[in-house]
N, C-alpha and C positions, 0 to 999 in steps of 0.2 A: 504494500500500500504506500502510495506517495503522500507525504505530509508537508504542509507549509504552515509557517507561523506568520501571522499578521500582527505586528506590534502597533497598538493604537497610540503609544507614547502619550503625550498630552496636547497634541495638535487639536485645533478647534473642530476638525472633522471627526475626532474620536472622543470628545467629551460632551457633557450635558446630554441633551436629547439626540445630538448627532451620533454619539456612541451607540445608542440603542438602534438607530436607523442603520448604522454601518454593520452592527452585529446581525441584524435581521437580513440585510442584503447579502452579507457574506454567508450566512447560514443557508440561504436559498441556493447557493452554488455547490454545497457539499454533495459529494457523490459516493457511490459504493466503494470505488477504488481510489478515492481522493479525500484525504482528511485535512480539514482546514482548522487550525488552532488559532485562537485570538487571545493575545496577551493584553490585558487591560490594567489600568491604574486602580488603586485601592477604591476610590469612590465608584468605580464602574463594576466592581465585583458582583453587585446584585444581578448583573446580566447572566450569571451562572444559573440562576433559578429559571431563566427563560430560554437559554440557548445552550447547546452542547459545544464543547471544545473551548471553554473559557479557562485561561490560566492567569495567575497573578504575575505582574511584572516584578513584584518584590515580596520576599518572605523573610522574616527575621528568624535567627537560629535559637529561639527561646522556647521553653515550655511555658505553660500557664503559670502566672505568678506576678510579681511586682515589676512589670515591664510596661510602663505607661506608653500607649500608642503603638505597641508592637503588633505586627501582623504575624500570627503564629499558624503553623500548619493545621493544628487541631480545629481552629475556627474556619479555615479555608475548606477543610473536609466537610464540616457541618453545613457550609453554604453550598456545597456541590461543585466547588472549584476543582479542576483537575490539578493534581499535584505531581503527576508524571505522565509521560506520553511516549 
């Protein structure tokens, strides 16, 4: 299977409502032998509940605990974000 990653970065085309439109458009071109993965910024991680193939641009190397603002794998898994591909 062929895989591609589209990194939304924080360009205007990939944030706010534009991020959801881009994810919807990209999801429509996924095919059986072609897997499209979308790397989104933290505020866009909610897209994982709506679209397949969402990964986080950033993850912190911590377990749960006193790490204010950390983005931990446990939370990403609970949100449905891909943590490997």
